C-alpha positions in Angstrom: 0.0 0.0 0.0 1.3 3.4 -0.9 1.8 6.4 1.4 -1.0 8.2 -0.4 -3.4 5.4 0.1 -2.5 5.1 3.8 -3.1 8.9 4.0 -6.4 8.5 2.4 -7.6 5.7 4.6 -6.5 7.8 7.7 -8.7 10.6 6.3 -11.8 8.5 6.1 -14.2 9.6 8.8 -15.4 7.2 11.5 -18.8 5.8 10.8 -21.5 7.1 13.1 -25.0 6.2 13.9 -26.4 9.0 11.8 -27.8 8.6 8.3 -25.6 11.2 6.9 -22.8 10.0 4.7 -19.3 11.7 5.0 -18.4 13.8 2.1 -15.4 13.0 0.0 -13.0 15.8 -0.4 -13.2 17.9 -3.5 -10.4 18.3 -5.8 -9.4 14.6 -6.1 -9.3 12.7 -9.4 -12.5 10.7 -10.1 -10.5 7.4 -9.6 -9.4 8.4 -6.2 -13.0 9.5 -5.3 -14.4 6.3 -6.5 -11.9 4.3 -4.5 -12.7 6.4 -1.4 -16.4 5.7 -1.9 -15.6 2.0 -2.2 -13.5 2.0 0.9 -16.2 3.9 2.9 -18.8 1.4 1.7 -16.6 -1.5 2.5 -16.1 -0.1 6.1 -19.7 0.4 6.6 -20.3 -3.2 5.5 -17.7 -4.4 7.8 -19.2 -2.6 10.7 -22.6 -3.8 10.0 -21.4 -7.4 9.8 -19.6 -7.0 13.1 -22.8 -5.6 14.7 -24.9 -8.4 13.2 -22.5 -11.1 14.4 -22.4 -9.6 17.9 -26.2 -9.5 18.0 -26.4 -13.0 16.7 -24.1 -14.3 19.4 -26.0 -12.4 22.1 -29.3 -13.9 20.9 -27.8 -17.5 20.7 -26.4 -17.0 24.2 -29.8 -15.9 25.5 -31.5 -18.8 23.8 -29.0 -21.3 25.2 -29.5 -19.9 28.7 -33.3 -20.1 28.4 -33.0 -23.7 27.1 -30.9 -24.5 30.2 -33.5 -23.0 32.5 -36.4 -24.7 30.9 -34.5 -28.1 31.1 -34.0 -27.6 34.8 -37.7 -26.7 35.2 -38.9 -29.8 33.2 -36.5 -32.0 35.0 -38.0 -30.8 38.3 -41.5 -31.4 37.0 -40.5 -34.8 35.7 -39.1 -35.8 39.1 -42.1 -34.4 40.9 -44.3 -36.5 38.5 -42.3 -39.7 39.2 -42.5 -39.1 42.9 -46.2 -38.6 42.7 -46.6 -41.7 40.5 -44.5 -43.7 43.0 -46.6 -42.7 45.8 -49.8 -43.6 44.1 -48.5 -47.1 43.2 -47.2 -47.7 46.7 -50.7 -46.8 48.1 -52.5 -48.8 45.5 -50.3 -51.9 46.0 -48.4 -51.3 42.8 -50.9 -52.6 40.3 -54.4 -52.7 38.9 -57.1 -54.8 40.6 -58.6 -57.6 38.4 -62.2 -58.7 38.7 
């Protein structure tokens, strides 16, 4: 990468949450202006991708935590049902009566 490209990259403004796009400095050749535009678009795309991945990881973590909590809850209900059924079977003699 040449020094002029490095200087141009350093001149790119930071992306903000606003909807206004930064302006490309006047007096540059059309090729440089086009290159700067592509660089800004690539930077925006990179930041959007990072934010999307971060959001996805956060949602996946929340879903995993919720699944663990539900598993604990269902396990407790299952054990409670087994205990209840065991108590009923002990009281009934463990089987059905035949006529």
